[in-house]
KEDREN-465935 format. One record per residue (C-alpha): residue number from 1; residue in three letters; y, z, x. Coordinates in steps of 0.1 Angstrom, whole numbers, plus 2048, in hexadecimal, padded with zeros to 3 digits. Example, Ala and Ser with C-alpha at 12.3 -4.5 7.8 and 13.67 -1.06 7.14 Angstrom:
{i: 1, aa: Ala, yy: 7D3, zz: 84E, xx: 87B};
{i: 2, aa: Ser, yy: 7F5, zz: 847, xx: 889};
***
This chain:
{i: 1, aa: Met, yy: ED1, zz: D06, xx: 82F};
{i: 2, aa: Ser, yy: EAE, zz: D0E, xx: 822};
{i: 3, aa: Cys, yy: E9C, zz: D2D, xx: 82E};
{i: 4, aa: Pro, yy: E7C, zz: D29, xx: 842};
{i: 5, aa: Pro, yy: E5C, zz: D31, xx: 82F};
{i: 6, aa: Pro, yy: E4E, zz: D54, xx: 833};
{i: 7, aa: Phe, yy: E32, zz: D5B, xx: 84C};
{i: 8, aa: His, yy: E1C, zz: D62, xx: 82E};
{i: 9, aa: Gln, yy: E22, zz: D68, xx: 809};
{i: 10, aa: Pro, yy: E0E, zz: D86, xx: 800};
{i: 11, aa: Val, yy: DF7, zz: D84, xx: 7E1};
{i: 12, aa: Met, yy: DF5, zz: D9C, xx: 7C4};
{i: 13, aa: Val, yy: E0D, zz: DB5, xx: 7D3};
{i: 14, aa: Ala, yy: E13, zz: DC9, xx: 7B3};
{i: 15, aa: Gln, yy: DED, zz: DCB, xx: 7AC};
{i: 16, aa: Cys, yy: DE6, zz: DD6, xx: 7CF};
{i: 17, aa: Leu, yy: DFF, zz: DF2, xx: 7CC};
{i: 18, aa: Glu, yy: DF2, zz: DFC, xx: 7AA};
{i: 19, aa: Tyr, yy: DCF, zz: E01, xx: 7B6};
{i: 20, aa: Leu, yy: DD8, zz: E10, xx: 7D7};
{i: 21, aa: Ala, yy: DEF, zz: E29, xx: 7C5};
{i: 22, aa: Pro, yy: E01, zz: E33, xx: 7E5};
{i: 23, aa: Arg, yy: E07, zz: E58, xx: 7EA};
{i: 24, aa: Glu, yy: E25, zz: E69, xx: 7F9};
{i: 25, aa: Asn, yy: E1F, zz: E71, xx: 81D};
{i: 26, aa: Gly, yy: DFF, zz: E5C, xx: 81C};
{i: 27, aa: Leu, yy: DF0, zz: E48, xx: 838};
{i: 28, aa: Tyr, yy: DE6, zz: E24, xx: 830};
{i: 29, aa: Leu, yy: DD3, zz: E0A, xx: 843};
{i: 30, aa: Asp, yy: DDA, zz: DE5, xx: 83F};
{i: 31, aa: Cys, yy: DBB, zz: DD4, xx: 84F};
{i: 32, aa: Thr, yy: DCB, zz: DB2, xx: 84E};
{i: 33, aa: Val, yy: DF0, zz: DB8, xx: 851};
{i: 34, aa: Gly, yy: DF9, zz: D93, xx: 856};
{i: 35, aa: Gly, yy: E1F, zz: D8E, xx: 851};
{i: 36, aa: Gly, yy: E22, zz: DB1, xx: 844};
{i: 37, aa: Gly, yy: E29, zz: DA9, xx: 81F};
{i: 38, aa: His, yy: E11, zz: DC1, xx: 80F};
{i: 39, aa: Ala, yy: E1A, zz: DDC, xx: 829};
{i: 40, aa: Glu, yy: E3F, zz: DD8, xx: 823};
{i: 41, aa: Ala, yy: E3A, zz: DDD, xx: 7FD};
{i: 42, aa: Leu, yy: E24, zz: DFC, xx: 803};
{i: 43, aa: Leu, yy: E3C, zz: E0C, xx: 81B};
{i: 44, aa: Gly, yy: E5B, zz: E03, xx: 807};
{i: 45, aa: Arg, yy: E4D, zz: E15, xx: 7E8};
{i: 46, aa: Ser, yy: E51, zz: E37, xx: 7F9};
{i: 47, aa: Thr, yy: E70, zz: E32, xx: 80E};
{i: 48, aa: Ala, yy: E84, zz: E4A, xx: 7F9};
{i: 49, aa: Cys, yy: E6A, zz: E65, xx: 7FA};
{i: 50, aa: Arg, yy: E6E, zz: E84, xx: 80F};
{i: 51, aa: Thr, yy: E4E, zz: E7D, xx: 821};
{i: 52, aa: Pro, yy: E48, zz: E57, xx: 81E};
{i: 53, aa: Thr, yy: E28, zz: E45, xx: 824};
{i: 54, aa: Arg, yy: E1C, zz: E38, xx: 846};
{i: 55, aa: Leu, yy: E08, zz: E19, xx: 84E};
{i: 56, aa: Ile, yy: DF0, zz: E0C, xx: 869};
{i: 57, aa: Gly, yy: DEE, zz: DE6, xx: 869};
{i: 58, aa: Leu, yy: DD3, zz: DD2, xx: 87A};
{i: 59, aa: Asp, yy: DD0, zz: DAD, xx: 87F};
{i: 60, aa: Leu, yy: DBC, zz: D96, xx: 896};
{i: 61, aa: Asp, yy: DD9, zz: D7E, xx: 89A};
{i: 62, aa: Asp, yy: DF2, zz: D88, xx: 8B4};
{i: 63, aa: Gln, yy: E0D, zz: D73, xx: 8A3};
{i: 64, aa: Ala, yy: E07, zz: D86, xx: 883};
{i: 65, aa: Ile, yy: E0C, zz: DA7, xx: 894};
{i: 66, aa: Leu, yy: E2E, zz: D9A, xx: 8A2};
{i: 67, aa: Glu, yy: E39, zz: D8E, xx: 880};
{i: 68, aa: Ala, yy: E2E, zz: DAE, xx: 86F};
{i: 69, aa: Gly, yy: E40, zz: DC2, xx: 88A};
{i: 70, aa: Ala, yy: E61, zz: DB0, xx: 883};
{i: 71, aa: Arg, yy: E5D, zz: DB3, xx: 85D};
{i: 72, aa: Leu, yy: E54, zz: DD8, xx: 85E};
{i: 73, aa: Ala, yy: E6C, zz: DE2, xx: 879};
{i: 74, aa: Pro, yy: E84, zz: DF3, xx: 85F};
{i: 75, aa: Phe, yy: E68, zz: E0D, xx: 859};
{i: 76, aa: Gly, yy: E68, zz: E18, xx: 87D};
{i: 77, aa: Asp, yy: E4D, zz: E30, xx: 888};
{i: 78, aa: Arg, yy: E3D, zz: E30, xx: 866};
{i: 79, aa: Val, yy: E2B, zz: E11, xx: 871};
{i: 80, aa: Thr, yy: E10, zz: E0D, xx: 88C};
{i: 81, aa: Leu, yy: E05, zz: DE9, xx: 892};
{i: 82, aa: Ile, yy: DE6, zz: DE1, xx: 8A6};
{i: 83, aa: Ala, yy: DD6, zz: DBF, xx: 8AF};
{i: 84, aa: Ala, yy: DB2, zz: DC6, xx: 8A6};
{i: 85, aa: Asn, yy: D94, zz: DBA, xx: 892};
{i: 86, aa: Phe, yy: D90, zz: DCE, xx: 872};
{i: 87, aa: Ala, yy: D6B, zz: DD0, xx: 879};
{i: 88, aa: Arg, yy: D75, zz: DEB, xx: 892};
{i: 89, aa: Thr, yy: D8A, zz: DFE, xx: 87A};
{i: 90, aa: Gly, yy: D78, zz: E1F, xx: 880};
{i: 91, aa: Glu, yy: D7C, zz: E1C, xx: 8A6};
{i: 92, aa: Val, yy: DA1, zz: E14, xx: 8A2};
{i: 93, aa: Leu, yy: DA7, zz: E32, xx: 88B};
{i: 94, aa: Ala, yy: D94, zz: E49, xx: 8A3};
{i: 95, aa: Arg, yy: DA9, zz: E3D, xx: 8C0};
{i: 96, aa: Leu, yy: DC8, zz: E46, xx: 8AC};
{i: 97, aa: Gly, yy: DBA, zz: E68, xx: 8A4};
{i: 98, aa: Val, yy: DB7, zz: E60, xx: 87F};
{i: 99, aa: Gly, yy: D99, zz: E6B, xx: 86C};
{i: 100, aa: Ala, yy: D9F, zz: E58, xx: 84C};
{i: 101, aa: Val, yy: DBB, zz: E48, xx: 838};
{i: 102, aa: Asp, yy: DC8, zz: E4B, xx: 814};
{i: 103, aa: Gly, yy: DC4, zz: E27, xx: 80D};
{i: 104, aa: Leu, yy: DB7, zz: E06, xx: 81C};
{i: 105, aa: Leu, yy: DC1, zz: DE2, xx: 815};
{i: 106, aa: Ala, yy: DAE, zz: DC3, xx: 821};
{i: 107, aa: Asp, yy: DBD, zz: DA1, xx: 818};
{i: 108, aa: Leu, yy: DA0, zz: D8B, xx: 824};
{i: 109, aa: Gly, yy: DA1, zz: D67, xx: 830};
{i: 110, aa: Val, yy: DBC, zz: D52, xx: 840};
{i: 111, aa: Ser, yy: DE2, zz: D56, xx: 83B};
{i: 112, aa: Ser, yy: DF9, zz: D3B, xx: 82E};
{i: 113, aa: Trp, yy: E0A, zz: D3A, xx: 850};
{i: 114, aa: Gln, yy: DE9, zz: D34, xx: 862};
{i: 115, aa: Phe, yy: DE0, zz: D18, xx: 84A};
{i: 116, aa: Asp, yy: E02, zz: D08, xx: 850};
{i: 117, aa: Gln, yy: E00, zz: D08, xx: 876};
{i: 118, aa: Arg, yy: DEE, zz: CE7, xx: 87D};
{i: 119, aa: Glu, yy: DE5, zz: CF1, xx: 8A1};
{i: 120, aa: Arg, yy: DD1, zz: D0E, xx: 894};
{i: 121, aa: Gly, yy: DB9, zz: CF5, xx: 883};
{i: 122, aa: Phe, yy: DB3, zz: D08, xx: 862};
{i: 123, aa: Thr, yy: DBE, zz: CEB, xx: 84D};
{i: 124, aa: Phe, yy: DAB, zz: CCA, xx: 846};
{i: 125, aa: Ala, yy: DCA, zz: CB6, xx: 84A};
{i: 126, aa: Pro, yy: DC4, zz: C98, xx: 861};
{i: 127, aa: Asp, yy: DC3, zz: C9A, xx: 887};
{i: 128, aa: Val, yy: DC5, zz: CC0, xx: 88B};
{i: 129, aa: Pro, yy: DB0, zz: CD1, xx: 8A6};
{i: 130, aa: Leu, yy: D8F, zz: CE0, xx: 89B};
{i: 131, aa: Asp, yy: D9A, zz: D03, xx: 8A6};
{i: 132, aa: Met, yy: D9B, zz: D1C, xx: 889};
{i: 133, aa: Arg, yy: D9D, zz: D3B, xx: 89F};
{i: 134, aa: Met, yy: DB0, zz: D58, xx: 88F};
{i: 135, aa: Asn, yy: DB1, zz: D69, xx: 8B2};
{i: 136, aa: Gln, yy: DBD, zz: D4F, xx: 8CB};
{i: 137, aa: Ser, yy: DAB, zz: D61, xx: 8E7};
{i: 138, aa: Gly, yy: D8A, zz: D5C, xx: 8D7};
{i: 139, aa: Gln, yy: D72, zz: D44, xx: 8E8};
{i: 140, aa: Leu, yy: D60, zz: D33, xx: 8CB};
{i: 141, aa: Thr, yy: D72, zz: D17, xx: 8B8};
{i: 142, aa: Ala, yy: D67, zz: D01, xx: 89B};
{i: 143, aa: Ala, yy: D63, zz: CE4, xx: 8B3};
{i: 144, aa: Glu, yy: D4B, zz: CF9, xx: 8C8};
{i: 145, aa: Ile, yy: D36, zz: D00, xx: 8AA};
{i: 146, aa: Leu, yy: D34, zz: CDB, xx: 8A0};
{i: 147, aa: Asn, yy: D2D, zz: CCF, xx: 8C3};
{i: 148, aa: Arg, yy: D16, zz: CEA, xx: 8D1};
{i: 149, aa: Trp, yy: D03, zz: CFC, xx: 8B5};
{i: 150, aa: Arg, yy: CDF, zz: CF2, xx: 8B0};
{i: 151, aa: Leu, yy: CD4, zz: CDF, xx: 891};
{i: 152, aa: Asp, yy: CC4, zz: CFD, xx: 881};
{i: 153, aa: Glu, yy: CE2, zz: D13, xx: 889};
{i: 154, aa: Leu, yy: CFA, zz: CFA, xx: 878};
{i: 155, aa: Gln, yy: CE3, zz: CF7, xx: 85A};
{i: 156, aa: Ala, yy: CE0, zz: D1C, xx: 856};
{i: 157, aa: Leu, yy: D06, zz: D1F, xx: 858};
{i: 158, aa: Phe, yy: D0C, zz: D06, xx: 83D};
{i: 159, aa: Gln, yy: CF1, zz: D14, xx: 827};
{i: 160, aa: Arg, yy: CFE, zz: D38, xx: 827};
{i: 161, aa: Ser, yy: D21, zz: D2A, xx: 821};
{i: 162, aa: Glu, yy: D14, zz: D18, xx: 803};
{i: 163, aa: Val, yy: D1D, zz: CF5, xx: 80F};
{i: 164, aa: Pro, yy: D0A, zz: CDA, xx: 7FB};
{i: 165, aa: Arg, yy: CF1, zz: CC4, xx: 80E};
{i: 166, aa: Ser, yy: CF2, zz: CDB, xx: 82C};
{i: 167, aa: Gly, yy: CD4, zz: CCC, xx: 83D};
{i: 168, aa: Arg, yy: CE1, zz: CA9, xx: 83A};
{i: 169, aa: Leu, yy: D03, zz: CB4, xx: 847};
{i: 170, aa: Ala, yy: CF5, zz: CC6, xx: 865};
{i: 171, aa: Gly, yy: CE0, zz: CA9, xx: 86F};
{i: 172, aa: Ala, yy: CFD, zz: C91, xx: 86C};
{i: 173, aa: Ile, yy: D12, zz: CA7, xx: 882};
{i: 174, aa: Val, yy: CF7, zz: CA8, xx: 89D};
{i: 175, aa: Val, yy: CF4, zz: C82, xx: 89C};
{i: 176, aa: Gln, yy: D1A, zz: C7C, xx: 89C};
{i: 177, aa: Arg, yy: D21, zz: C93, xx: 8BA};
{i: 178, aa: Arg, yy: D09, zz: C7F, xx: 8D0};
{i: 179, aa: Ile, yy: D21, zz: C62, xx: 8CA};
{i: 180, aa: Ala, yy: D41, zz: C75, xx: 8CE};
{i: 181, aa: Pro, yy: D4A, zz: C9A, xx: 8CD};
{i: 182, aa: Phe, yy: D5D, zz: CA9, xx: 8B0};
{i: 183, aa: Arg, yy: D81, zz: CB0, xx: 8BB};
{i: 184, aa: Thr, yy: D97, zz: CAE, xx: 89D};
{i: 185, aa: Ser, yy: D96, zz: CB2, xx: 877};
{i: 186, aa: Thr, yy: D96, zz: C8C, xx: 873};
{i: 187, aa: Asp, yy: D74, zz: C8A, xx: 886};
{i: 188, aa: Leu, yy: D64, zz: CA2, xx: 86D};
{i: 189, aa: Leu, yy: D76, zz: C94, xx: 84F};
{i: 190, aa: Arg, yy: D6A, zz: C71, xx: 857};
{i: 191, aa: Leu, yy: D46, zz: C7D, xx: 859};
{i: 192, aa: Leu, yy: D48, zz: C90, xx: 838};
{i: 193, aa: Glu, yy: D56, zz: C71, xx: 827};
{i: 194, aa: Gly, yy: D3A, zz: C5C, xx: 835};
{i: 195, aa: Leu, yy: D21, zz: C75, xx: 827};
{i: 196, aa: Gly, yy: D30, zz: C72, xx: 804};
{i: 197, aa: Leu, yy: D38, zz: C97, xx: 802};
{i: 198, aa: Ala, yy: D55, zz: C8F, xx: 7EB};
{i: 199, aa: Asn, yy: D44, zz: C94, xx: 7CA};
{i: 200, aa: Arg, yy: D54, zz: CB5, xx: 7C1};
{i: 201, aa: Arg, yy: D75, zz: CB1, xx: 7AF};
{i: 202, aa: Thr, yy: D81, zz: CD5, xx: 7AC};
{i: 203, aa: Phe, yy: D8C, zz: CD7, xx: 7D1};
{i: 204, aa: His, yy: D8D, zz: CC2, xx: 7F0};
{i: 205, aa: Pro, yy: D69, zz: CB9, xx: 7FB};
{i: 206, aa: Ala, yy: D6F, zz: CC6, xx: 81E};
{i: 207, aa: Thr, yy: D79, zz: CE9, xx: 812};
{i: 208, aa: Leu, yy: D56, zz: CF9, xx: 814};
{i: 209, aa: Val, yy: D4E, zz: CE9, xx: 836};
{i: 210, aa: Phe, yy: D6F, zz: CF4, xx: 846};
{i: 211, aa: Gln, yy: D6B, zz: D16, xx: 836};
{i: 212, aa: Ala, yy: D48, zz: D1A, xx: 845};
{i: 213, aa: Leu, yy: D55, zz: D11, xx: 867};
{i: 214, aa: Arg, yy: D72, zz: D29, xx: 865};
{i: 215, aa: Leu, yy: D5B, zz: D46, xx: 859};
{i: 216, aa: Ala, yy: D44, zz: D40, xx: 877};
{i: 217, aa: Thr, yy: D5F, zz: D3B, xx: 890};
{i: 218, aa: Asn, yy: D6E, zz: D5D, xx: 887};
{i: 219, aa: Arg, yy: D4E, zz: D6F, xx: 87D};
{i: 220, aa: Glu, yy: D60, zz: D77, xx: 85D};
{i: 221, aa: Gln, yy: D41, zz: D80, xx: 848};
{i: 222, aa: Glu, yy: D33, zz: D96, xx: 864};
{i: 223, aa: Asn, yy: D54, zz: DA8, xx: 869};
{i: 224, aa: Leu, yy: D58, zz: DAE, xx: 843};
{i: 225, aa: Ala, yy: D35, zz: DBD, xx: 842};
{i: 226, aa: Leu, yy: D3E, zz: DD4, xx: 85E};
{i: 227, aa: Leu, yy: D5E, zz: DDF, xx: 84D};
{i: 228, aa: Leu, yy: D4C, zz: DE5, xx: 82C};
{i: 229, aa: Ser, yy: D31, zz: DF9, xx: 83E};
{i: 230, aa: Gln, yy: D4C, zz: E12, xx: 849};
{i: 231, aa: Leu, yy: D55, zz: E1A, xx: 825};
{i: 232, aa: Pro, yy: D5B, zz: E35, xx: 818};
{i: 233, aa: Ser, yy: D5E, zz: E47, xx: 83A};
{i: 234, aa: Leu, yy: D7F, zz: E36, xx: 841};
{i: 235, aa: Leu, yy: D8F, zz: E46, xx: 821};
{i: 236, aa: Lys, yy: D99, zz: E69, xx: 819};
{i: 237, aa: Pro, yy: D8A, zz: E78, xx: 7F9};
{i: 238, aa: Gly, yy: D9C, zz: E66, xx: 7DD};
{i: 239, aa: Gly, yy: DA8, zz: E4B, xx: 7F5};
{i: 240, aa: Arg, yy: DA8, zz: E27, xx: 7E8};
{i: 241, aa: Cys, yy: D9F, zz: E05, xx: 7F6};
{i: 242, aa: Val, yy: DAA, zz: DE3, xx: 7EA};
{i: 243, aa: Phe, yy: D9A, zz: DC2, xx: 7F4};
{i: 244, aa: Leu, yy: DA9, zz: DA0, xx: 7EE};
{i: 245, aa: Ser, yy: D91, zz: D83, xx: 7F1};
{i: 246, aa: Tyr, yy: D94, zz: D5E, xx: 7EC};
{i: 247, aa: His, yy: D71, zz: D50, xx: 7E9};
{i: 248, aa: Ser, yy: D4E, zz: D5D, xx: 7DF};
{i: 249, aa: Leu, yy: D42, zz: D62, xx: 803};
{i: 250, aa: Glu, yy: D5D, zz: D7D, xx: 806};
{i: 251, aa: Asp, yy: D5D, zz: D8B, xx: 7E3};
{i: 252, aa: Arg, yy: D37, zz: D8E, xx: 7DF};
{i: 253, aa: Pro, yy: D32, zz: DA7, xx: 7FC};
{i: 254, aa: Val, yy: D50, zz: DBC, xx: 7F1};
{i: 255, aa: Lys, yy: D42, zz: DBE, xx: 7CD};
{i: 256, aa: Gln, yy: D1F, zz: DC7, xx: 7DA};
{i: 257, aa: Ala, yy: D2C, zz: DE1, xx: 7F2};
{i: 258, aa: Phe, yy: D41, zz: DF2, xx: 7D7};
{i: 259, aa: Arg, yy: D23, zz: DF2, xx: 7C0};
{i: 260, aa: Glu, yy: D0D, zz: E02, xx: 7DA};
{i: 261, aa: Arg, yy: D27, zz: E1D, xx: 7E2};
{i: 262, aa: Glu, yy: D2A, zz: E25, xx: 7BD};
{i: 263, aa: Val, yy: D04, zz: E28, xx: 7BA};
{i: 264, aa: Asp, yy: D03, zz: E41, xx: 7D7};
{i: 265, aa: Gly, yy: D21, zz: E54, xx: 7C8};
{i: 266, aa: Ser, yy: D38, zz: E50, xx: 7E6};
{i: 267, aa: Met, yy: D51, zz: E39, xx: 7D4};
{i: 268, aa: His, yy: D5D, zz: E30, xx: 7B1};
{i: 269, aa: Val, yy: D65, zz: E0C, xx: 7A9};
{i: 270, aa: Leu, yy: D87, zz: E08, xx: 799};
{i: 271, aa: Thr, yy: D84, zz: DE4, xx: 790};
{i: 272, aa: Arg, yy: D68, zz: DDE, xx: 778};
{i: 273, aa: Arg, yy: D72, zz: DBA, xx: 776};
{i: 274, aa: Val, yy: D82, zz: DA7, xx: 792};
{i: 275, aa: Val, yy: DA8, zz: DA6, xx: 790};
{i: 276, aa: Arg, yy: DB9, zz: D84, xx: 793};
{i: 277, aa: Pro, yy: DDD, zz: D7A, xx: 799};
{i: 278, aa: Ser, yy: DF3, zz: D72, xx: 77B};
{i: 279, aa: Glu, yy: DFB, zz: D4E, xx: 771};
{i: 280, aa: Glu, yy: E1F, zz: D54, xx: 77B};
{i: 281, aa: Glu, yy: E15, zz: D5E, xx: 79E};
{i: 282, aa: Val, yy: DFE, zz: D40, xx: 7A2};
{i: 283, aa: Arg, yy: E1A, zz: D29, xx: 797};
{i: 284, aa: Ser, yy: E31, zz: D38, xx: 7B2};
{i: 285, aa: Asn, yy: E16, zz: D3B, xx: 7CC};
{i: 286, aa: Pro, yy: DFA, zz: D22, xx: 7C6};
{i: 287, aa: Arg, yy: DE6, zz: D30, xx: 7E3};
{i: 288, aa: Ala, yy: DE1, zz: D50, xx: 7CE};
{i: 289, aa: Arg, yy: DCC, zz: D3D, xx: 7B4};
{i: 290, aa: Ser, yy: DAA, zz: D47, xx: 7C3};
{i: 291, aa: Ala, yy: DB3, zz: D6B, xx: 7CB};
{i: 292, aa: Lys, yy: D9C, zz: D87, xx: 7BE};
{i: 293, aa: Leu, yy: DA4, zz: DAC, xx: 7C1};
{i: 294, aa: Arg, yy: D8B, zz: DC8, xx: 7C1};
{i: 295, aa: Ala, yy: D93, zz: DED, xx: 7C6};
{i: 296, aa: Ala, yy: D7F, zz: E0D, xx: 7CA};
{i: 297, aa: Glu, yy: D86, zz: E32, xx: 7D0};
{i: 298, aa: Arg, yy: D74, zz: E4A, xx: 7E6};
{i: 299, aa: Ser, yy: D63, zz: E67, xx: 7D3};
{i: 300, aa: Thr, yy: D75, zz: E88, xx: 7D5};
{i: 301, aa: Ala, yy: D53, zz: E99, xx: 7D4};
{i: 302, aa: Leu, yy: D49, zz: E90, xx: 7F7};
***
């Protein structure tokens, strides 16, 4: 009997641990705990220590919190899991009576498990609902954006998400929804095919459009900006942060924030060049192919 696939296969685990450099008796924050893969590796490294590390895990997805809880149960009270948006990390730590942590990890984007759950609507497979909510209690869905946002709002969304022919696409959406509302991926895919947005051969032509809708549905760019704005105050002196991103709209703001913090002397960038997964990892986990890792350390002089 074959084993069920894991909730999510963590990316670049060894590199994450290398740059986090976990300390004995340290307190670490996993801002996107997902299925708990990175957290398990971090906690497992110090299990034999007299004073092992502890971890706080956050995630927007309630199902992820349940999965992580099961996976991390062997670590007992060394783990605290909270369903929360990482944009509110400072508030969460304050509520727990924590001033700062020894290390922070943020694995941005959508997990493999979320992509594979058709009802969640993250994939552009045919006939899946245009949902895309990471938090199922959220009100806004991708369908709501397509069916209710104004023409200028749609055009601005696609422009900042670097979708080609954003004006033409926004106009076509407005025209099409007057005929019939967008309900499933097939409705949107049919429109994209009709517009001829299939001239890019490196990836599926719908990728950027679906990505733009997902970013807007979950306010991912705004939430990332809020998390980055809290650095370096979330970290103890000498504490490190590691960010995993999967496209330029995630990687660019991380890179810029790290540069700004280095200029003001509050942080030191550890990755002069972006770190990518090995060819071996990409072969075993194709979804790791676009991953980029950046890391920085809070200055000890502050």
